[in-house]
N, C-alpha and C positions, 0 to 999 in steps of 0.2 A: 504494499499500499504506499509506504514512504517512497519507494523507488519510483512508483508511478507519478507521484506528486512532484518529485524532483525533476523527472523527465518532462513533465508538462510545463514546469516553470522554465526549464531550458529551452524548450521549443518556443514558448511564447516570447522569450527574450530575443531569439532569433528572428521572429517574425516582426519584431518592432525595431530591429536594427536600422540604423541610418546607412546610407550608401556612401562608400568612399570612392567609387570608380564610376566613370561615365565617358561620354564622347561629346565633342564640340559638334553641334548640329545647326550651326548658323552664327555668324559673327558680322559686326559692323564697326567701322571706324567712325568715331565722332570727335567733337572738340573736347569732350570730357574723357577721351580715352576709348580703348576697344571695349565693346560690349559683346558678350557671348551667350548663346543659349546652349545648355548642357543637358544632354539626354541621359536620364538615370532610370533604373528599374522602378523608381517611385514617381516617375513623371519628369517634367522639365524643371530645371533650375536656371535662373538667369543671374549673370554676374558682370561686374566691371573689372577689367584687368587693371590692377594698380601698378605692378612692377613686372618687367619681364627682361631677360637678357636680350640685347639688340640682335645678336646672332641667332636667337631661337625664338621668333615670335610664334604665337599660337596660330594654327591653320584650321580651316574647316575640316571636320571629320577626324581630327586628332583624338586619340584615346588618352584620357587623363585619369589621374588618381589623387585624392586628397592625401597630404602628408600629415597635417596636424589638426584634422577635423573632419567634417562631413560635407559632401556637396549638397546634401538635403537639409542643411541648417543655415539660417542666415548668419552673416558675419564674415570676418576676414580670415582667409586661410591660405596656405601655401599649397600648390598643386605641382605634381610631376607630369610632364608631357612624356608619355610612353614612346612617342615617335622618335624624339631626339634625346631623351633621357635627362632633360633639364628639370631640375626641381627648384629653380630660383624664380618661379612664377608665383605672384601674389595676387589673389583676386578678392573682391568683396561680393559675397553672395547676396543678392538683393531680393530674390523671390524664389520660392520653392514649391513643389507639388503643383506646378502649372500644367495646363494642357498644351499640346503643340501650338494651337491657335493663340493662346495667351502669350506664349514665349515669343513667337513670330511677331505678334503685334508689339510686344515690348521692344524688339529689335527694330521694327519698322518706325517706331516713334522715338528713335535714338536713345533708347534705354530708360524710357519714361512709361509709367503705368497710366492708362486713361480709362 
């Protein structure tokens, strides 16, 4: 009985886990910096790129992974670009659990929600 309870708690913890990996599924350059839409298993997240190495900019369809946080939580975090191996990219996640339509609308409006 105790074993069943422990296993149920472990499984529920896995189901509620945030995502650390995703892929860039749209980007736009604005006066405020590069804006990206990130596809994750929990929906889309949108972010502003705050810092990146000049020789390794993010590109559309790059696979990325969060280094010190989650792509599905708002806030500032460092990501690793799996295409070129750079982990010096810092983004500000501004919206999470969005539909594709909401994320693309955010990009189309230069990184602003309407």
